[in-house]
Backbone bond lengths (Angstrom), bond angles and torsions (degrees), N, CA, C in turn:
res aa  C-N    CA-C-N  psi(-1)  N-CA   C-N-CA  omega(-1)  CA-C   N-CA-C  phi
1 X - - - 1.450 - - 1.520 109.26 -
2 X 1.285 114.70 137.50 1.460 121.52 179.81 1.530 109.42 -92.27
3 X 1.329 116.30 135.23 1.460 120.44 174.82 1.524 107.89 -92.97
4 X 1.329 114.53 135.34 1.458 119.00 -173.81 1.529 109.12 -154.39
5 X 1.338 116.71 146.28 1.457 120.92 171.87 1.526 106.90 -93.05
6 X 1.335 115.78 125.69 1.469 120.91 -174.00 1.523 109.43 -123.00
7 X 1.329 115.97 139.47 1.469 121.23 176.85 1.529 109.29 -64.60
8 X 1.318 115.12 139.38 1.473 120.46 179.91 1.525 110.55 -58.59
9 X 1.328 117.73 -33.08 1.466 121.10 179.14 1.529 111.61 -61.30
10 X 1.331 117.05 -21.86 1.464 121.05 -179.80 1.526 113.15 -97.15
11 X 1.328 116.54 2.99 1.466 121.41 179.89 1.528 109.87 -104.54
12 X 1.317 115.81 137.86 1.472 120.80 178.62 1.524 109.91 -124.30
13 X 1.312 115.45 140.09 1.463 121.28 170.97 1.524 107.10 -65.95
14 X 1.322 116.63 144.60 1.465 121.22 177.27 1.529 109.19 -70.94
15 X 1.325 116.38 104.08 1.469 123.13 178.13 1.530 111.55 -106.03
16 X 1.329 116.13 11.46 1.453 119.73 -177.92 1.523 112.30 91.72
17 X 1.317 118.03 17.42 1.459 121.89 -176.36 1.532 113.95 -75.79
18 X 1.333 118.01 -11.63 1.461 121.12 176.39 1.524 107.68 -96.39
19 X 1.333 117.10 124.41 1.467 121.10 -179.65 1.526 110.97 -55.40
20 X 1.322 115.92 126.63 1.456 121.49 178.19 1.514 114.86 89.75
21 X 1.338 117.29 -6.94 1.465 121.10 178.69 1.523 108.45 -114.30
22 X 1.336 117.51 108.56 1.468 119.38 178.28 1.534 111.08 -63.02
23 X 1.344 114.95 163.38 1.469 119.92 179.23 1.518 110.47 -61.42
24 X 1.321 115.15 161.19 1.451 121.66 179.69 1.532 109.80 -56.78
25 X 1.337 117.65 125.57 1.463 120.11 -175.94 1.531 114.04 -86.40
26 X 1.325 118.62 1.12 1.466 120.63 -176.01 1.524 111.51 -90.37
27 X 1.326 114.96 144.34 1.461 121.73 172.25 1.523 106.68 -128.94
28 X 1.309 115.46 168.27 1.463 119.61 178.89 1.521 108.66 -145.70
29 X 1.332 116.41 134.52 1.462 121.67 179.21 1.525 109.62 -76.32
30 X 1.315 115.35 159.06 1.469 120.50 -177.54 1.519 112.99 -54.53
31 X 1.338 117.53 -46.79 1.469 119.63 -178.20 1.522 111.24 -66.07
32 X 1.313 117.47 -38.73 1.466 121.24 178.69 1.532 109.83 -69.42
33 X 1.340 116.58 -36.40 1.458 120.15 179.14 1.529 109.73 -65.15
34 X 1.322 117.22 -40.99 1.462 120.89 176.67 1.529 110.63 -63.63
35 X 1.339 115.99 -38.62 1.470 119.86 177.74 1.529 110.57 -65.59
36 X 1.335 117.34 -37.70 1.465 121.19 177.04 1.526 110.49 -63.74
37 X 1.315 116.57 -45.30 1.469 119.77 178.75 1.531 110.79 -61.28
38 X 1.326 116.69 -43.13 1.464 120.68 178.60 1.526 110.20 -61.96
39 X 1.323 116.52 -41.24 1.461 121.18 179.10 1.527 110.92 -60.24
40 X 1.313 116.39 -42.45 1.469 121.05 178.70 1.526 110.49 -66.85
41 X 1.335 116.30 -42.28 1.473 119.87 178.96 1.526 111.41 -63.12
42 X 1.346 116.21 -40.70 1.459 120.65 -177.01 1.527 112.54 -72.04
43 X 1.331 117.12 -33.22 1.474 120.56 -176.16 1.528 109.98 -140.49
44 X 1.330 118.01 68.11 1.470 120.35 -177.57 1.528 113.05 -61.99
45 X 1.334 117.15 -22.93 1.462 119.91 178.72 1.524 112.64 -63.36
46 X 1.337 116.89 -19.84 1.464 120.81 177.85 1.532 111.39 -63.53
47 X 1.331 117.23 -27.20 1.473 119.72 178.71 1.525 111.08 -60.77
48 X 1.325 117.74 -35.51 1.464 121.19 178.42 1.525 111.66 -77.43
49 X 1.335 116.40 -22.78 1.461 120.04 178.67 1.527 112.18 -81.04
50 X 1.328 116.18 -25.18 1.465 121.21 179.20 1.523 107.46 -137.75
51 X 1.318 114.66 81.67 1.458 120.86 -175.28 1.534 111.13 -67.55
52 X 1.331 114.99 162.55 1.455 120.24 171.65 1.526 107.88 -69.79
53 X 1.323 117.41 143.71 1.461 121.82 172.10 1.520 106.66 -94.46
54 X 1.336 116.86 120.64 1.465 120.08 -175.63 1.527 110.51 -128.84
55 X 1.331 114.41 155.25 1.464 121.71 -178.83 1.530 108.41 -128.23
56 X 1.347 117.80 127.97 1.469 119.88 -179.88 1.533 110.85 -66.51
57 X 1.361 114.96 132.18 1.465 119.34 -178.34 1.530 109.29 -156.11
58 X 1.327 116.32 118.49 1.474 122.92 177.15 1.534 112.99 51.25
59 X 1.322 116.63 45.54 1.460 121.05 176.18 1.519 114.53 80.24
60 X 1.315 117.71 -0.94 1.474 122.80 178.12 1.525 107.89 -122.57
61 X 1.315 116.11 -173.96 1.458 122.09 177.01 1.533 108.09 -127.70
62 X 1.328 116.39 120.30 1.464 121.50 178.23 1.526 107.76 -88.25
63 X 1.323 115.66 131.45 1.465 120.69 -178.89 1.527 108.98 -78.51
64 X 1.324 114.85 117.63 1.467 121.88 178.59 1.533 109.28 -91.06
65 X 1.315 117.34 -34.86 1.459 122.89 178.14 1.516 109.70 -139.18
66 X 1.347 116.83 119.25 1.464 120.73 178.54 1.512 113.54 116.94
67 X 1.325 117.75 22.78 1.464 121.11 -179.16 1.523 112.80 -59.68
68 X 1.329 118.05 -38.72 1.468 120.82 -179.89 1.530 110.39 -69.36
69 X 1.345 116.21 -38.64 1.475 119.53 177.26 1.525 110.26 -64.37
70 X 1.339 116.97 -39.19 1.463 120.10 177.93 1.526 110.13 -60.84
71 X 1.328 116.18 -47.36 1.468 120.78 179.81 1.535 110.47 -59.59
72 X 1.339 116.72 -44.63 1.467 120.86 -179.58 1.526 110.51 -64.20
73 X 1.318 117.42 -43.19 1.467 121.13 -178.44 1.527 111.31 -66.31
74 X 1.330 116.92 -34.78 1.471 119.82 175.37 1.523 109.68 -60.66
75 X 1.332 116.04 -47.62 1.470 120.12 -179.64 1.525 111.97 -64.72
76 X 1.326 117.04 -29.56 1.461 121.14 179.97 1.524 112.82 -82.75
77 X 1.333 116.46 -4.31 1.458 120.43 175.58 1.521 115.84 89.00
78 X 1.319 117.62 14.88 1.467 119.69 176.62 1.528 109.51 -64.45
79 X 1.321 115.90 147.47 1.469 122.07 179.51 1.523 111.78 -105.61
80 X 1.361 116.14 -24.32 1.457 120.65 179.42 1.516 108.85 -151.51
81 X 1.335 115.14 159.04 1.461 120.35 -177.77 1.523 110.93 -139.91
82 X 1.338 116.65 149.52 1.457 119.50 173.60 1.530 109.63 -72.41
83 X 1.331 115.66 135.22 1.457 121.08 -176.97 1.522 110.70 -136.80
84 X 1.313 115.55 154.73 1.456 121.77 167.55 1.522 104.79 -107.58
85 X 1.324 115.53 121.89 1.463 120.85 -176.81 1.533 108.72 -92.55
86 X 1.311 115.11 119.38 1.467 122.02 177.57 1.524 107.94 -76.51
87 X 1.323 116.54 136.15 1.470 121.47 -179.59 1.525 110.09 -55.24
88 X 1.346 116.11 135.06 1.473 120.41 -177.50 1.521 113.22 -66.36
89 X 1.319 118.53 -12.07 1.471 121.64 177.18 1.527 112.26 -90.04
90 X 1.319 116.67 4.19 1.465 120.78 178.83 1.527 109.40 -67.70
91 X 1.343 117.89 128.37 1.470 120.16 179.25 1.534 112.06 -63.25
92 X 1.309 116.11 148.69 1.463 121.87 -178.42 1.528 111.39 -59.75
93 X 1.332 117.52 -29.12 1.467 120.09 177.88 1.530 110.50 -61.77
94 X 1.320 116.56 -37.49 1.469 120.72 177.34 1.534 110.37 -69.70
95 X 1.336 117.11 -38.55 1.471 120.19 177.90 1.528 109.93 -61.82
96 X 1.326 116.25 -40.90 1.476 120.95 177.85 1.532 109.49 -61.52
97 X 1.334 115.14 -44.85 1.461 120.44 -179.87 1.526 110.85 -62.89
98 X 1.334 117.88 -45.73 1.464 121.50 179.33 1.528 111.10 -60.93
99 X 1.331 116.70 -39.64 1.468 121.76 -178.53 1.521 110.64 -57.81
100 X 1.325 116.08 -46.30 1.464 119.63 -178.19 1.522 111.33 -78.03
101 X 1.320 117.50 -46.63 1.473 120.12 -176.63 1.522 112.45 -63.49
102 X 1.320 118.16 -29.31 1.461 120.33 178.72 1.525 111.31 -63.87
103 X 1.319 116.98 -24.01 1.463 120.82 -175.08 1.521 114.39 -106.82
104 X 1.319 117.62 1.81 1.462 119.48 -179.17 1.519 109.16 -90.20
105 X 1.311 115.31 129.50 1.460 120.41 172.47 1.519 107.38 -98.37
106 X 1.317 117.49 103.27 1.464 120.16 -175.70 1.520 112.10 -71.77
107 X 1.289 117.70 -33.29 1.464 120.10 -179.10 1.512 110.96 -86.82
108 X 1.306 114.74 -178.58 1.461 119.99 174.04 1.525 107.39 -138.46
109 X 1.296 115.40 160.57 1.454 119.93 -177.45 1.519 110.59 -78.05
110 X 1.314 116.39 136.74 1.459 123.01 173.51 1.526 105.69 -91.06
111 X 1.337 115.61 93.52 1.463 120.29 -173.43 1.517 111.65 -62.65
112 X 1.330 117.57 -33.36 1.464 119.94 177.29 1.520 111.03 -61.27
113 X 1.331 116.54 -47.50 1.469 120.43 179.18 1.525 110.85 -65.57
114 X 1.328 116.47 -39.79 1.463 119.18 179.83 1.527 111.04 -62.07
115 X 1.336 116.69 -45.15 1.456 119.46 -177.59 1.526 111.97 -75.24
116 X 1.339 117.47 -27.89 1.467 120.01 179.51 1.524 112.09 -79.59
117 X 1.338 116.96 -39.25 1.469 120.71 -167.89 1.523 114.87 -110.97
118 X 1.315 118.40 -11.14 1.465 121.41 -175.26 1.519 109.81 -122.09
119 X 1.305 116.51 154.76 1.455 122.46 177.34 1.533 108.27 -85.25
120 X 1.329 117.02 119.51 1.465 120.18 -175.22 1.526 112.60 -67.08
121 X 1.336 117.62 -27.60 1.464 119.37 175.97 1.529 109.89 -64.55
122 X 1.339 116.24 -42.51 1.469 119.83 177.05 1.520 110.47 -64.13
123 X 1.339 116.47 -45.10 1.472 120.07 -179.03 1.525 110.69 -57.86
124 X 1.323 116.54 -45.36 1.466 120.69 179.03 1.525 110.39 -64.46
125 X 1.328 116.50 -41.68 1.462 121.49 179.15 1.528 111.32 -62.31
126 X 1.333 116.83 -33.09 1.462 121.48 -179.88 1.523 112.24 -81.85
127 X 1.345 117.14 -3.75 1.455 120.12 174.76 1.518 115.88 100.60
128 X 1.345 118.63 7.18 1.456 120.05 178.63 1.516 109.61 -70.20
129 X 1.319 116.50 130.88 1.460 121.44 177.04 1.515 109.23 -90.64
130 X 1.314 116.33 131.17 1.447 121.48 178.74 1.529 108.98 -95.11
131 X 1.335 117.47 144.90 1.465 119.71 176.47 1.527 110.36 -58.09
132 X 1.308 116.16 147.93 1.469 120.51 -177.18 1.522 112.77 -63.28
133 X 1.347 117.57 -27.37 1.460 120.02 -176.76 1.528 113.43 -85.82
134 X 1.337 117.04 6.71 1.466 120.32 178.38 1.522 109.00 -110.80
135 X 1.324 115.96 124.58 1.460 121.31 175.90 1.525 107.04 -90.26
136 X 1.320 116.34 103.52 1.460 122.10 -175.07 1.520 111.28 -59.80
137 X 1.330 118.11 -36.17 1.464 120.81 -178.67 1.523 111.80 -61.30
138 X 1.355 116.63 -32.98 1.460 120.12 -179.43 1.516 112.29 -75.09
139 X 1.330 117.81 -16.62 1.458 120.93 -176.89 1.518 112.35 -88.85
140 X 1.323 117.84 -10.46 1.455 120.06 -179.01 1.523 109.70 -66.30
141 X 1.299 115.57 145.09 1.450 121.31 -179.09 1.522 109.42 -65.38
142 X 1.304 115.66 133.44 1.456 120.24 177.56 1.522 108.39 -119.59
143 X 1.309 114.87 151.67 1.462 119.48 179.70 1.520 108.89 -74.76
144 X 1.299 115.81 132.43 1.460 120.69 179.10 1.515 107.74 -93.98
145 X 1.321 114.81 123.11 1.454 120.78 178.98 1.521 106.77 -111.09
146 X 1.315 116.17 118.47 1.456 120.01 -178.70 1.517 109.78 -81.08
147 X 1.334 114.52 142.45 1.455 119.66 175.45 1.520 109.18 -66.96
148 X 1.317 115.28 146.05 1.460 118.91 175.58 1.519 108.26 -78.07
149 X 1.309 115.98 128.50 1.457 121.23 179.92 1.522 107.42 -113.09
150 X 1.325 115.89 125.11 1.463 117.21 179.18 1.529 110.33 -64.19
151 X 1.346 114.95 151.39 1.466 118.88 -178.37 1.518 111.53 -62.04
152 X 1.299 117.56 -39.85 1.463 121.81 179.50 1.523 108.26 -109.78
153 X 1.310 116.07 122.11 1.453 121.08 178.57 1.517 108.04 -118.74
154 X 1.325 115.67 127.38 1.461 119.29 178.43 1.528 107.91 -77.46
155 X 1.293 116.32 125.51 1.467 120.27 179.71 1.517 109.99 -105.72
156 X 1.325 115.71 156.44 1.450 121.06 179.60 1.521 111.19 -105.03
157 X 1.312 115.34 3.24 1.459 118.22 177.52 1.518 108.37 -130.11
158 X 1.315 114.00 161.78 1.463 118.32 177.90 1.512 107.85 -133.76
159 X 1.289 114.81 162.54 1.452 119.81 -178.67 1.522 110.01 -54.66
160 X 1.327 113.65 131.72 1.456 119.92 -178.85 1.519 112.85 103.57
161 X 1.351 118.28 -18.25 1.467 120.16 177.54 1.527 108.90 -64.42
162 X 1.320 115.41 142.18 1.467 121.96 -175.36 1.522 108.51 -134.90
163 X 1.337 116.84 132.39 1.451 122.09 -179.82 1.521 109.66 -117.50
164 X 1.336 115.64 143.63 1.463 122.00 174.75 1.516 106.40 -106.78
165 X 1.352 117.10 118.93 1.465 123.31 179.84 1.516 107.11 -118.73
166 X 1.342 116.51 90.95 1.463 119.59 -174.07 1.521 108.34 64.57
167 X 1.321 117.20 -123.85 1.463 121.39 177.99 1.529 111.52 -87.03
168 X 1.309 117.44 -3.72 1.461 121.54 -173.76 1.522 111.55 -102.16
169 X 1.305 114.68 152.01 1.465 121.21 179.01 1.524 108.70 -121.34
170 X 1.307 115.46 140.37 1.461 122.31 179.41 1.522 107.27 -128.56
171 X 1.318 115.62 135.76 1.462 118.28 -174.81 1.519 110.83 -135.83
172 X 1.300 115.99 145.23 1.459 121.92 171.05 1.526 105.35 -91.34
173 X 1.329 115.05 104.89 1.460 118.47 -176.71 1.507 111.22 -169.40
174 X 1.312 115.61 -164.44 1.457 122.71 -178.50 1.525 108.01 -125.33
175 X 1.314 117.34 114.78 1.462 121.83 -176.12 1.522 112.34 -66.80
176 X 1.314 117.32 -13.80 1.468 118.91 179.49 1.530 111.75 -88.35
177 X 1.324 116.84 -3.30 1.477 121.45 178.34 1.521 107.43 -104.30
178 X 1.346 116.21 121.29 1.466 122.29 -173.20 1.527 112.40 -56.96
179 X 1.324 119.78 -42.07 1.473 121.48 -179.44 1.527 110.58 -60.30
180 X 1.322 117.50 -42.43 1.471 120.91 179.48 1.536 110.14 -65.29
181 X 1.306 116.59 -43.10 1.465 120.02 -179.18 1.520 110.94 -64.48
182 X 1.330 117.72 -42.47 1.471 120.80 179.77 1.523 110.78 -64.09
183 X 1.339 116.36 -41.10 1.460 121.21 179.66 1.534 110.05 -61.24
184 X 1.353 116.18 -43.16 1.464 120.82 179.87 1.526 111.22 -64.72
185 X 1.328 116.58 -37.64 1.458 120.39 -174.26 1.526 112.93 -82.47
186 X 1.310 118.54 4.44 1.458 117.95 173.90 1.503 113.82 134.81
187 X 1.289 118.18 -4.54 1.456 120.92 177.61 1.517 109.37 -70.53
188 X 1.286 116.97 -173.77 1.456 121.83 -176.97 1.515 113.22 -66.01
189 X 1.257 116.32 -158.95 1.449 121.44 178.97 1.509 110.81 116.07
190 X 1.291 115.86 160.35 1.463 122.24 -179.60 1.536 108.41 -73.88
191 X 1.311 118.52 123.40 1.456 123.24 -177.54 1.520 108.52 -106.39
192 X 1.316 115.48 123.86 1.462 121.70 178.87 1.526 107.15 -106.17
193 X 1.297 118.88 118.74 1.473 122.02 -178.17 1.524 109.93 -108.14
194 X 1.334 114.99 140.15 1.462 120.51 177.40 1.493 109.75 -119.13
């Protein structure tokens, strides 16, 4: 594929004008389209990193991949765009395949990693859509303030005390000491029931 800068006037959205290649199946909502335009404005160098995929047809170039970017760039006043020109001898079956594969996101977002390692304000600013069931405000890092614990705390239990909670037993002891473990598991000891 040849890389080339092409005037927007010579680029056409895929409307089905190539025999055997249906029109571009992608649509974009107004809010997402605005986010796309903002993304292009914020980082125009990305256009050169991910060029439009175009196919020569009747003296123009039909966009096989990047129709939404073309539309956004037109609205932003761009006059030309970086493109990868698909060889005109490419079979239409390959053009169909490129059209769909260009728009498939094979991976999925790891929301845990995103919320742990990335700033959600930046992610939103860059156009990432969050699932509706996630409250982004709750995922922001908050300062943890530890409660003050007095040095001496009066306790109401002492080592060896054992409680029966339904079928469960709870003991004040040390699990690494065999006598404590045996007492917890059913051996003797003072049993406090509530």
